[in-house]
MARTOR-664094 format. One record per residue (C-alpha): x, y, z. Coordinates in Angstrom, 1 decimal, padded with zeros to 4 digits. Example, Ala and Ser with C-alpha at 12.3 -4.5 7.8 and 13.67 -1.06 7.14 Angstrom:
2
       xx       yy       zz
    012.3   -004.5    007.8
    013.7   -001.1    007.1
***
This chain:
438
       xx       yy       zz
    020.9    002.5   -008.7
    022.6   -000.3   -006.8
    020.1   -001.2   -004.2
    022.4   -003.5   -002.2
    024.9   -000.6   -001.9
    022.2    001.3    000.0
    022.0   -001.4    002.7
    025.7   -001.6    003.0
    026.1    002.2    003.4
    023.1    002.3    005.8
    024.7   -000.2    008.1
    028.0    001.8    008.0
    026.0    004.9    009.0
    024.6    003.2    012.1
    021.1    002.6    010.6
    020.3   -000.6    012.4
    017.7   -002.0    009.9
    016.3   -000.5    006.7
    013.9   -001.0    003.9
    013.5    000.2    000.3
    010.4    000.3   -001.8
    010.4    001.2   -005.4
    007.3    001.9   -007.4
    007.0    002.5   -011.1
    003.7    003.4   -012.9
    002.6    004.0   -016.4
   -000.8    005.2   -017.4
   -002.8    006.0   -020.5
   -006.2    007.8   -020.5
   -008.5    009.4   -023.0
   -012.1    010.4   -023.4
   -014.4    010.1   -026.4
   -017.2    012.6   -026.1
   -020.0    012.4   -028.7
   -017.5    010.8   -031.0
   -014.6    013.1   -030.6
   -011.3    012.3   -028.9
   -010.6    014.5   -025.8
   -008.3    014.6   -022.8
   -005.6    012.2   -024.1
   -002.8    011.8   -021.5
    000.1    009.5   -021.0
    002.3    009.5   -017.9
    005.3    007.5   -016.7
    006.3    008.0   -013.0
    008.6    006.3   -010.5
    009.4    006.9   -006.8
    011.6    005.5   -004.2
    010.8    005.3   -000.5
    013.2    004.3    002.3
    012.7    003.6    006.0
    015.3    002.9    008.6
    015.9    002.8    012.4
    018.6    005.1    013.6
    019.6    005.1    017.3
    016.3    003.4    018.1
    014.1    005.9    016.2
    012.4    005.7    012.8
    013.3    007.8    009.8
    011.5    008.1    006.5
    012.2    009.6    003.1
    010.7    009.6   -000.4
    012.3    010.7   -003.6
    011.8    010.6   -007.4
    015.4    011.3   -008.1
    017.5    008.2   -009.0
    021.1    008.9   -009.7
    024.6    008.7   -008.1
    023.5    011.1   -005.3
    020.4    009.1   -004.3
    022.0    006.7   -001.8
    023.8    009.4    000.3
    020.6    011.5    000.2
    018.4    008.7    001.5
    020.8    007.9    004.3
    021.2    011.5    005.3
    017.4    012.1    005.4
    016.7    009.0    007.3
    019.1    010.1    010.0
    017.8    013.7    010.0
    014.2    012.5    010.2
    014.9    010.0    013.0
    016.7    012.6    015.1
    013.6    014.9    015.1
    011.0    012.1    015.3
    009.1    012.2    018.6
    006.5    009.7    017.6
    006.0    006.6    019.8
    005.1    004.5    016.8
    007.6    001.6    016.3
    009.2    000.9    013.0
    008.8   -002.7    012.1
    010.9   -004.1    009.2
    009.5   -007.5    008.3
    012.0   -010.3    007.7
    009.7   -012.2    005.3
    007.1   -014.9    005.1
    007.8   -018.6    004.7
    006.1   -018.8    001.3
    004.8   -016.4   -001.4
    002.3   -017.4   -004.1
    003.3   -015.9   -007.4
    001.2   -015.7   -010.6
    001.7   -013.9   -013.9
   -000.8   -011.0   -013.9
    001.0   -008.7   -016.4
   -000.4   -008.7   -019.9
    002.4   -007.9   -022.4
   -000.2   -007.9   -025.2
   -002.3   -005.2   -023.5
    000.8   -003.1   -022.8
    002.0   -003.3   -026.4
   -001.3   -002.8   -028.1
   -001.1    000.6   -029.9
   -003.1    003.5   -028.5
   -004.8    003.9   -031.9
   -006.4    000.4   -031.5
   -007.7    001.3   -028.1
   -009.2    004.6   -029.4
   -010.8    002.7   -032.3
   -012.5    000.3   -029.8
   -014.1    003.2   -027.9
   -015.1    005.0   -031.2
   -016.8    001.7   -032.3
   -018.5    001.5   -028.9
   -019.8    005.1   -029.3
   -021.4    004.2   -032.7
   -023.0    001.1   -031.3
   -024.4    002.9   -028.2
   -025.7    005.8   -030.4
   -027.5    003.3   -032.7
   -029.4    001.7   -029.8
   -032.0    004.4   -029.1
   -033.1    007.6   -030.7
   -033.5    009.3   -027.3
   -029.8    009.2   -026.6
   -028.4    012.7   -026.8
   -024.9    012.5   -025.3
   -022.3    009.8   -024.7
   -019.1    010.1   -022.8
   -016.7    007.2   -022.9
   -013.4    007.0   -020.9
   -010.5    004.7   -021.1
   -008.0    004.3   -018.3
   -005.0    001.9   -018.5
   -002.5    001.5   -015.7
    000.7   -000.5   -015.3
    002.4   -000.8   -011.9
    005.6   -002.3   -010.8
    006.6   -002.6   -007.2
    009.9   -003.8   -005.6
    010.3   -004.2   -001.8
    013.7   -005.0   -000.3
    015.2   -004.8    003.2
    018.3   -005.3    005.2
    017.3   -008.8    006.1
    017.6   -009.9    002.5
    013.9   -009.7    001.5
    013.5   -009.0   -002.2
    010.0   -009.0   -003.6
    008.6   -007.9   -007.0
    005.2   -007.5   -008.5
    004.0   -006.3   -011.9
    000.5   -005.9   -013.1
   -001.7   -004.0   -015.5
   -005.4   -003.6   -016.5
   -007.8   -001.3   -018.3
   -011.1    000.3   -017.3
   -013.8    001.4   -019.8
   -016.6    003.6   -018.5
   -019.6    004.7   -020.4
   -022.0    007.5   -019.4
   -025.2    007.7   -021.4
   -027.6    010.7   -021.4
   -031.1    010.4   -023.0
   -034.0    012.7   -023.2
   -037.7    012.1   -023.6
   -039.9    015.2   -023.6
   -039.0    017.1   -020.4
   -037.2    014.1   -018.8
   -033.5    013.6   -018.9
   -031.9    010.4   -017.6
   -028.3    009.5   -017.1
   -026.6    006.3   -016.1
   -023.3    004.5   -016.6
   -021.5    001.2   -016.9
   -018.0    000.0   -016.1
   -015.8   -002.8   -017.5
   -012.4   -003.8   -016.1
   -010.1   -006.3   -017.8
   -006.7   -007.2   -019.1
   -007.7   -008.6   -022.5
   -009.2   -006.2   -024.9
   -010.4   -009.0   -027.2
   -012.7   -010.2   -024.4
   -014.5   -006.8   -024.3
   -018.0   -007.4   -025.9
   -018.9   -004.1   -027.4
   -022.5   -005.1   -028.3
   -023.4   -006.5   -024.9
   -021.8   -003.6   -023.0
   -023.6   -001.0   -025.2
   -026.9   -002.8   -024.8
   -026.6   -002.9   -021.0
   -025.5    000.8   -020.7
   -028.4    002.0   -022.8
   -031.0   -000.2   -021.1
   -029.9    001.1   -017.7
   -030.5    004.7   -018.9
   -033.7    004.5   -020.9
   -035.5    002.2   -018.6
   -035.7    005.0   -016.1
   -038.2    007.0   -018.2
   -041.7    007.7   -016.9
   -040.6    007.2   -013.3
   -042.8    007.9   -010.4
   -042.4    008.8   -006.7
   -043.7    005.7   -004.9
   -045.6    005.5   -001.6
   -043.8    005.9    001.7
   -043.6    002.6    003.5
   -041.4   -000.4    004.2
   -040.8   -002.6    001.2
   -039.3   -006.1    000.7
   -036.2   -005.0   -001.2
   -033.5   -006.2   -003.6
   -030.3   -004.2   -003.6
   -028.5   -004.1   -006.9
   -024.9   -005.3   -007.1
   -023.7   -001.7   -007.1
   -025.7   -000.7   -004.1
   -024.8   -003.9   -002.1
   -021.1   -003.4   -002.9
   -021.2    000.2   -001.6
   -022.9   -000.9    001.6
   -020.4   -003.8    002.0
   -017.5   -001.5    001.7
   -018.7    000.5    004.7
   -019.6   -002.7    006.6
   -016.1   -004.2    006.2
   -014.5   -001.1    007.6
   -015.5   -002.5    011.0
   -013.3   -005.6    010.8
   -010.2   -003.5    010.4
   -008.1   -004.0    013.6
   -007.2   -000.3    013.7
   -010.9    000.5    014.3
   -011.3   -002.3    016.8
   -008.3   -001.0    018.8
   -009.7    002.5    018.7
   -013.1    001.3    020.0
   -014.8    002.6    016.9
   -015.7   -000.8    015.5
   -019.2   -002.2    015.8
   -017.6   -005.6    015.8
   -015.3   -005.2    018.8
   -015.4   -008.3    021.0
   -017.5   -010.2    018.5
   -015.0   -012.7    017.1
   -016.6   -016.1    016.5
   -020.1   -014.5    017.1
   -023.0   -014.4    014.6
   -023.2   -010.9    013.3
   -025.0   -011.4    010.0
   -027.5   -013.6    008.2
   -026.4   -017.2    007.6
   -026.7   -016.4    003.9
   -023.7   -014.0    004.3
   -020.2   -015.4    003.7
   -017.5   -012.8    003.0
   -014.1   -013.6    001.7
   -010.9   -011.7    000.8
   -009.2   -013.3   -002.3
   -006.0   -011.4   -003.2
   -004.5   -014.6   -004.7
   -007.2   -015.0   -007.4
   -005.6   -014.4   -010.8
   -006.6   -011.1   -012.3
   -006.0   -007.3   -011.9
   -006.4   -007.4   -008.1
   -003.8   -010.2   -007.5
   -001.4   -009.4   -004.7
    001.1   -012.0   -003.4
    002.4   -009.7   -000.7
    001.3   -006.5    001.0
    003.3   -003.2    001.2
    005.1   -004.5    004.3
    006.3   -007.7    002.6
    003.8   -010.0    004.4
    002.5   -012.8    002.2
   -001.2   -012.5    001.4
   -003.8   -015.3    001.6
   -007.3   -016.0    000.5
   -009.4   -016.1    003.7
   -012.9   -016.2    005.0
   -013.8   -013.0    007.0
   -017.4   -013.9    007.8
   -018.6   -017.5    007.5
   -022.3   -017.9    007.2
   -022.8   -014.9    009.4
   -020.1   -015.6    011.9
   -017.2   -013.2    012.2
   -013.9   -015.2    011.9
   -011.1   -012.6    011.9
   -010.0   -009.0    012.1
   -007.6   -007.6    009.5
   -004.1   -006.6    010.7
   -000.9   -004.9    009.5
    002.3   -005.5    011.4
    001.8   -002.7    013.9
   -001.8   -003.5    014.8
   -001.0   -007.2    015.0
    001.8   -006.6    017.5
   -000.7   -004.6    019.7
   -002.9   -007.7    019.8
   -000.1   -010.2    020.2
   -001.0   -011.8    016.9
    000.4   -011.9    013.3
   -000.4   -009.7    010.3
   -003.1   -010.9    008.0
   -001.2   -009.4    005.0
   -003.4   -006.3    004.8
   -000.8   -003.6    005.4
   -000.9   -001.0    002.5
    000.7    002.4    002.2
   -001.4    005.5    001.7
    000.5    008.8    001.5
    003.6    007.1    002.9
    001.8    005.8    006.0
    000.9    002.1    006.4
   -002.8    001.5    007.0
   -005.0   -001.6    006.7
   -006.9   -002.3    003.6
   -008.8   -005.0    001.7
   -007.9   -006.5   -001.7
   -010.6   -008.3   -003.8
   -013.0   -008.8   -000.9
   -016.4   -010.2   -001.9
   -019.7   -011.4   -000.5
   -019.8   -015.0   -001.8
   -022.3   -015.4   -004.6
   -024.9   -018.2   -004.8
   -026.1   -020.1   -007.9
   -029.2   -017.9   -008.2
   -029.5   -015.2   -010.8
   -030.7   -011.8   -010.0
   -033.9   -012.7   -011.9
   -034.4   -015.6   -009.5
   -034.4   -013.1   -006.6
   -036.8   -010.8   -008.3
   -039.2   -013.7   -009.0
   -039.4   -014.4   -005.3
   -040.9   -011.0   -004.5
   -044.6   -010.5   -004.9
   -044.5   -006.8   -004.0
   -041.4   -004.8   -003.3
   -038.7   -002.5   -004.6
   -035.5   -002.9   -006.5
   -032.9   -000.3   -005.5
   -030.6    000.2   -008.5
   -028.7    003.3   -007.3
   -028.1    005.4   -004.1
   -026.4    008.8   -003.9
   -024.7    010.8   -001.1
   -023.2    007.8    000.7
   -020.4    009.8    002.4
   -022.8    012.4    003.6
   -025.8    010.2    004.3
   -024.1    007.2    005.9
   -022.9    007.3    009.5
   -020.0    004.8    009.2
   -019.8    004.2    013.0
   -023.5    003.7    013.9
   -024.5    002.3    010.5
   -027.5    004.6    010.2
   -028.2    005.9    006.7
   -030.6    008.1    004.8
   -029.8    008.2    001.1
   -031.4    009.5   -002.1
   -032.2    006.5   -004.4
   -033.8    005.3   -007.5
   -035.0    001.9   -008.8
   -038.1    000.0   -009.8
   -041.2   -001.3   -008.1
   -041.5   -005.1   -008.1
   -044.9   -006.6   -008.8
   -045.7   -010.3   -009.0
   -042.0   -011.2   -009.4
   -041.3   -008.7   -012.2
   -039.7   -005.3   -012.4
   -042.4   -002.8   -013.1
   -042.6    001.0   -012.8
   -039.3    002.9   -012.4
   -039.1    005.1   -009.3
   -037.0    008.1   -008.5
   -036.7    011.1   -006.1
   -037.1    008.7   -003.2
   -035.1    008.3    000.0
   -034.1    005.0    001.6
   -033.3    004.8    005.3
   -032.1    002.1    007.7
   -029.1    000.6    009.4
   -026.1   -000.9    007.8
   -025.7   -003.8    010.3
   -029.4   -004.6    010.1
   -029.2   -004.8    006.3
   -026.7   -007.7    006.5
   -028.6   -009.4    009.3
   -031.7   -009.3    007.0
   -030.2   -010.9    003.9
   -032.6   -013.5    002.7
   -031.1   -014.5   -000.6
   -027.9   -013.8   -002.5
   -027.6   -013.6   -006.3
   -024.6   -014.7   -008.6
   -024.1   -011.4   -010.5
   -020.8   -010.3   -008.9
   -018.5   -008.0   -010.9
   -014.9   -007.8   -009.6
   -014.0   -004.2   -010.5
   -013.9   -002.7   -007.0
   -011.7   -003.6   -004.0
   -015.0   -004.7   -002.3
   -017.7   -006.5   -004.3
   -021.1   -008.0   -003.7
   -023.8   -009.6   -005.9
   -027.4   -008.4   -005.6
   -029.1   -009.1   -002.3
   -032.7   -009.8   -001.3
   -033.4   -008.3    002.2
   -036.4   -008.4    004.4
   -037.3   -004.7    004.2
   -036.1   -001.2    003.7
   -037.9    002.1    004.7
   -038.7    004.2    001.7
   -039.8    007.9    001.8
   -041.6    008.9   -001.3
   -045.0    010.6   -001.6
***
């Protein structure tokens, strides 16, 4: 398809300004269950989206068909859609940023590695996990690899391209001891299969599972607490929803009117780092605005809200490069956000606690977390801490508190951050958390 021809024809058809976005994706996935290959799938998809302003109104169209009829189809549908569009939302076609930071984040080696080699890695992982402990009864390993290409062009001459790929390995381990059954998992995200350490990954996955045996229900009271990296990251994801300008403008953000005010502990510095090299790298958002590494909360002080083009216009400011499409509609989202780690290990944090609790996992976040008020009550498991060491495992407990209080009560931050989510945090030592047990 000749993309430039689209813009010429659009102008001839009185479409005042227009934009094309082309996405192409390729994915490979399979599962190894108890040593056997299952659910092998490979897909290759592409789609084209167009937006345009016709007689002052916005028109939109999506298609997967790319042939000689595509351009007339796009133009016709933009005009038809605009004529029946009664929305007051303004279409904003971005002319472009002054500078874009580009990095190579596509691994040709990963893309060209035969599937048989990837399957062999997981089968080897299965054997290593199984050999770790006789109590292991079931192992499910999954491999997911995704490659995405994105092109964004508009009638102002903007022409941006991105291409990236990565793989995700997930292990779920089930072990039984007498009447007890324990399950846990571990995730690895990367771009270089040669860097995947099978032995270390297997050891950690098994340890997370079998260390839960002989768990108790602890006493109900408030404990000095350490939140694991997984738990802290889940809480942080809800927390950062309140710095989205959309929520501020709808009066549903806890941080409305709190710019440059202290909202968290001075130990809390939160950054968004889309320009760090890796699977999460993005040089521009889905509206064509250049991204940037930026501090969102600096030693507890809120420094900025996050904007797309539309919400920025409402506040008479500029987009922060956080406009991303979801189901065709532009919303505001984070890329590679993280609570800044310290130089302390998680063990250093545990050593500081004479008596407390380590929360390794929480369940029911979407049901048990009130995203607006921040109040939560969640099923949890973990370990008691005694004299600076993890001791008895605990389960069938409930932790309760308030999201905003959690980040005000951060006393220490660890260094064990893993960048496999859009929002990540290392483990956190907090003043206290209410636990309901026995």
